[in-house]
C-alpha positions in Angstrom: 32.1 55.3 60.3 28.2 54.5 61.4 25.6 55.9 59.7 22.5 56.3 61.7 19.5 56.8 59.1 16.9 57.7 61.4 18.3 60.4 63.1 20.9 61.3 59.6 23.8 61.1 62.1 27.5 60.0 61.6 28.8 57.6 64.8 32.4 58.3 65.4 32.5 56.4 68.8 34.3 53.1 66.9 36.8 55.5 64.6 37.9 57.1 68.1 38.5 53.7 69.7 40.4 52.6 66.6 42.6 56.4 67.4 42.5 55.7 71.0 44.2 51.7 70.6 46.6 53.4 67.9 48.1 56.2 70.0 48.6 54.4 72.8 50.3 51.6 70.7 52.7 54.3 69.4 53.0 55.9 73.1 54.3 52.3 74.4 58.2 52.3 72.6 58.2 48.2 74.0 55.2 47.7 72.4 56.0 48.8 69.4 59.1 46.8 69.0 57.4 43.7 70.1 54.6 43.9 67.1 56.9 44.8 64.6 59.5 41.9 66.0 56.1 39.4 65.7 55.2 40.7 62.4 58.7 40.1 60.7 59.2 36.4 61.9 55.1 35.8 60.3 56.3 36.9 57.3 59.7 34.9 57.6 57.5 31.9 58.2 55.9 32.6 55.3 58.6 32.8 52.7 59.5 30.0 54.0 56.6 28.2 53.6 56.7 29.8 50.1 60.4 29.0 49.0 59.7 25.4 50.5 56.6 24.3 47.8 58.3 25.6 45.2 61.7 23.4 46.4 59.4 20.3 47.6 57.5 20.7 43.9 60.9 20.7 42.2 62.1 17.6 44.4 59.6 15.4 44.0 59.4 15.4 40.3 56.9 18.0 39.2 58.7 20.5 37.4 56.4 19.2 34.3 53.5 21.2 36.3 55.6 24.9 36.5 54.8 26.2 33.7 51.1 25.4 34.5 50.4 27.8 37.3 47.2 26.2 38.2 47.6 22.8 38.1 50.3 23.6 40.0 49.0 25.7 42.8 46.0 22.4 43.1 48.8 20.2 43.6 50.5 22.4 46.3 46.8 22.9 48.0 46.3 19.5 48.1 50.3 18.4 50.0 49.6 21.6 51.9 46.4 19.8 53.5 47.4 16.7 54.2 50.8 17.8 56.1 50.8 16.0 59.5 52.4 18.2 62.7 55.9 17.2 62.2 55.9 17.6 58.5 54.6 21.2 59.2 57.5 22.1 61.6 60.0 20.4 59.5 58.6 22.1 56.3 58.7 25.7 58.0 62.3 24.6 59.2 63.4 25.2 55.8 66.5 24.3 54.0 69.9 25.7 51.9 67.3 26.4 48.7 64.5 28.1 51.2 67.1 30.3 52.4 68.5 31.4 49.3 65.3 32.0 47.7 64.1 34.1 51.1 67.0 36.4 51.3 66.2 36.9 47.9 63.0 38.2 48.6 64.1 40.0 51.7 66.3 42.0 49.4 63.7 42.6 46.3 60.8 43.1 48.2 57.6 40.2 47.9 55.3 42.5 46.0 57.7 42.6 43.3 57.4 39.3 42.6 56.7 38.1 38.8 57.6 41.9 37.9 61.2 41.2 36.5 64.1 38.9 35.8 66.5 39.7 38.8 64.2 37.9 41.1 65.0 34.6 39.4 68.5 34.8 38.7 68.7 35.7 42.8 67.0 32.4 43.5 69.5 30.5 42.1 68.0 26.8 41.2 64.5 28.3 41.6 65.0 30.8 38.3 63.2 28.0 36.1 59.9 28.9 38.5 57.6 31.8 36.0 56.6 34.3 37.5 53.0 33.2 37.5 53.4 30.0 39.5 55.4 32.5 42.0 52.1 34.2 42.2 50.2 31.2 42.0 51.9 30.4 45.3 52.1 33.4 47.3 48.3 33.5 46.9 47.8 30.2 47.9 50.3 30.7 50.8 48.3 33.6 52.3 45.1 31.8 52.0 46.4 28.8 53.4 47.8 30.7 56.8 44.8 32.8 56.6 42.2 29.3 57.1 45.1 27.6 59.1 46.4 30.5 61.7 46.2 28.3 64.8 49.2 26.5 63.0 51.4 29.4 63.7 50.5 29.4 67.6 53.2 27.5 68.9 55.8 29.0 66.4 54.8 32.7 67.3 54.0 31.9 71.5 57.2 33.6 72.6 56.0 36.8 70.8 52.6 36.5 71.3 52.7 37.0 75.1 54.2 40.1 75.7 51.5 41.5 73.1 48.8 39.6 74.1 49.4 40.9 77.8 49.8 44.3 76.6 46.5 44.0 74.4 44.7 42.4 77.2 45.1 45.7 79.5 44.0 47.6 76.5 40.7 46.2 76.6 40.2 46.9 80.1 41.0 50.3 78.8 44.2 50.8 80.9 46.2 52.9 78.7 43.0 54.9 77.2 43.2 58.4 78.6 40.5 59.2 80.6 39.2 62.2 78.9 38.1 59.1 76.4 35.9 57.5 79.2 34.5 60.5 80.4 34.6 63.7 78.3 33.2 66.1 80.5 32.7 66.2 84.5 28.7 66.7 84.3 28.8 63.2 82.9 29.8 62.1 86.5 29.4 65.0 88.9 30.1 64.9 92.5 28.4 62.1 94.9 27.2 59.5 92.0 27.3 56.4 89.7 26.9 55.9 86.6 26.0 52.1 85.2 27.8 51.1 81.2 28.2 48.1 78.9 31.2 47.9 77.5 31.0 47.7 74.0 33.0 45.0 72.3 32.9 46.7 69.1 34.3 49.2 70.4 37.1 47.2 72.2 37.7 45.1 69.2 38.0 49.4 66.8 40.4 49.7 69.9 42.6 46.5 69.4 42.4 46.9 65.7 44.5 50.5 65.9 46.7 49.0 68.2 48.0 46.3 66.1 48.0 48.5 62.7 50.9 50.0 63.1 53.6 49.7 60.5 51.5 48.4 57.3 52.8 49.9 54.6 52.0 47.0 51.9 49.3 44.6 50.7 51.2 41.2 51.8 51.7 43.1 55.3 47.8 44.0 55.6 47.2 40.6 54.4 49.4 39.2 57.3 48.3 41.5 60.0 44.7 39.4 59.4 46.2 36.6 59.9 48.2 38.5 63.2 44.8 39.6 64.5 43.0 36.4 65.0 45.9 35.0 66.4 46.7 38.2 69.3 42.7 38.0 69.6 41.8 35.6 71.3 45.1 35.2 72.9 44.3 38.9 74.1 40.7 38.0 75.5 42.0 35.3 77.7 44.7 37.8 79.2 42.0 40.4 79.9 39.9 37.8 82.0 43.1 36.7 83.5 45.0 39.7 84.3 43.3 40.7 88.1 43.2 37.0 88.6 47.0 36.7 88.3 47.5 40.0 90.9 45.0 38.8 94.0 45.5 35.2 93.4 42.1 34.3 92.0 40.5 32.2 89.7 40.5 33.1 86.1 36.9 33.3 84.7 36.0 31.2 81.9 35.5 33.1 78.8 31.4 32.8 77.7 31.6 35.7 75.1 29.0 37.5 76.7 29.1 41.6 76.9 30.6 43.1 80.4 29.0 45.9 82.6 30.6 48.1 85.2 30.1 51.4 87.1 31.8 54.3 87.6 31.5 55.9 91.1 32.4 59.8 92.0 32.2 60.4 95.8 34.1 61.3 98.8 33.6 57.7 100.0 36.0 56.3 97.3 39.3 58.5 98.4 37.8 57.8 102.4 37.9 54.2 101.9 40.4 53.0 99.4 39.6 49.6 100.1 36.2 49.7 99.5 34.2 46.0 98.8 32.1 45.2 96.4 29.6 42.6 95.1 28.7 42.4 92.1 25.8 39.3 91.1 23.7 38.7 87.4 20.4 37.9 87.5 20.3 34.2 88.5 22.3 35.1 91.5 26.1 34.6 90.3 28.5 36.0 91.3 30.6 38.0 89.2 34.4 38.4 88.6 36.2 41.6 88.8 38.0 42.3 86.0 39.0 45.8 86.8 38.8 47.8 89.9 40.9 50.8 90.1 41.0 54.6 91.2 41.3 56.8 87.8 41.4 60.3 90.0 41.0 60.9 94.2 37.1 60.4 94.3 36.4 58.2 90.8 36.4 54.4 90.7 36.2 52.5 87.5 34.8 49.0 87.9 34.2 46.5 85.2 32.9 43.4 86.0 32.7 39.5 83.7 28.9 40.1 83.1 26.4 42.6 83.3 25.1 43.0 87.0 21.7 42.7 88.6 22.7 43.5 91.9 25.7 45.6 92.9 26.7 45.7 96.9 29.1 48.4 98.2 30.2 47.9 101.6 32.7 49.9 103.6 35.9 47.7 104.1 36.6 45.3 107.1 38.3 47.1 109.0 36.0 50.3 109.5 34.4 49.4 112.3 32.7 52.3 114.4 30.6 52.8 117.3 27.5 54.0 116.9 24.3 55.2 118.8 21.0 53.6 116.7 18.4 56.3 119.4 16.1 58.5 117.9 17.2 61.1 121.0 21.0 60.9 120.4 20.8 64.5 121.3 19.5 63.3 125.0 23.1 61.2 126.0 25.2 64.4 125.0 25.8 66.7 128.6 27.9 68.8 126.5 29.4 69.0 122.5 31.4 66.3 123.3 30.9 64.3 126.4 28.3 61.4 126.6 25.7 61.3 129.7 26.8 57.7 130.5 24.6 57.9 134.1 22.7 54.2 134.7 19.4 56.7 135.9 16.3 56.3 133.5 17.8 59.4 131.1 21.4 58.5 130.9 22.3 55.7 128.5 23.2 53.2 130.2 20.1 53.1 131.9 18.1 53.4 128.2 20.4 50.6 127.2 19.6 48.8 130.4 15.7 49.3 129.7 15.7 47.7 126.2 18.0 44.8 126.9 15.5 43.7 129.7 18.8 44.1 132.2 19.5 46.1 135.4 21.9 49.2 135.7 24.4 47.2 137.8 24.6 44.3 134.8 25.6 46.6 132.5 29.4 46.7 132.2 32.3 48.1 129.9 32.2 44.5 127.5 28.4 45.0 126.6 27.9 48.7 126.5 31.0 48.5 123.9 29.7 45.2 122.2 26.1 47.0 121.7 27.8 50.1 120.2 29.9 48.5 117.8 28.9 48.5 114.4 30.3 47.3 111.5 30.9 49.3 108.0 27.6 50.7 106.2 26.5 49.0 102.6 24.5 50.3 99.8 22.9 47.9 97.4 22.1 49.0 93.4 19.5 46.7 92.4 18.2 46.1 88.6 14.7 46.5 88.5 12.0 46.1 85.6 14.5 45.3 83.3 15.9 48.7 83.2 
C-alpha cells in the first residue's frame, strides 16, 4: 500500500496490480508448471554448488578449517570469486559426493540444516562437517547467487524463455481483465479517446505477483529474488519484441524510458478494423507500437514505446471513397439518390469544368472519377503546452 500524507488516503493500485498478476498466472496451468520447474532447477543448482563447496574444501586439504566456520566461509568466498567460466560450469556439474548430499537435502529439507544429526549421517563423507559450517556455506551460496545471478542465465535459458514470453505479454496487459483497465464505462464514453502513461511500478507489481507462486519457505523466497532479476530483464526484451515478431518489424531498443498509449471507443474502430496509426515523440521520432488490439467491438487499446507528442489516426488505405467537396452539394442532386451530371453551367460536370478551367466537353469519365476520388480521413492528436 502507498500512503498519501497530503490527502490521508491509502493508494491500493500496486496491491491491485500484484493481485492482477498473480490471478492471471494462477489461471494459466502451463505457466504454473513452468515457473515451478524453473524454481526447482535453480534450487538444484544451489544445492550442487553448496555441496561442491564443501567437497572442494575437503579435497584441497582444508579440513582443518571446517571447525572454524568464519575462516572456512572467507576461504570459500575467495574461491568462488576466482572461478573462471569453465570452472564454474564444472563446479555445477557436481559429482558422487555432491549427489549424495543433494539427495539428503531433498529428503530432509534445506531449512533443517544444522538442526540435527540425521542430515550428517545421510551425507556420507560429509558427516564430519558441523552444522555451523553448513549454515555459513548456505549463507555464502545464497549471497553469491544474488550478486552473480547472470551466471545462471545460460544454465536456465531453456526454462526462462517461455516464462519471459508469457510475462512480456503481462507487461503489455494482455492477460489482465478489461475490468482492471477500465473499471467503469463512463471513464471511456462512446466517441471518446483517453491518453495514459503506463506506470512501470504497476507493471513491476503485476510481474512480482505472477512470479510469487509456490513460495512456502525463506529459502524459496531468497531464490525467488534471484529468479526475479533473471526473468525481469528477459521479460523486458520479450515485451518489446512481441509485436515486432508478429509483423516482421524491427525490435525497438530498450531505453528504459516510460511508455504511453491511448484507448479509443468509437464506431470507427468497428467500422475499420485495420485502422492505421502513426505516433511521434516531441523530437519527431516515430514511436514503435508495442500493442494495438481491439478489447471490444468499439474499443481499441494501443501501447507505444515512449511518450507520444503527436498521434495520427487514419482510415485504412483500402477505404478510398468518392466525395464532392462543394458547399452547394444539394444542387447536384436531382432527387434523393441521383446526381445531376449536366454539363450545363448548373450541373456537376459544368461546375467541375469551370473550376478546372476547361470546357465541359473535355470532362471525360476518367477526369470525373479522379476529381471525386479522395483518400481516407485523418485525425491528428497533438500535445500542446506541455499537457
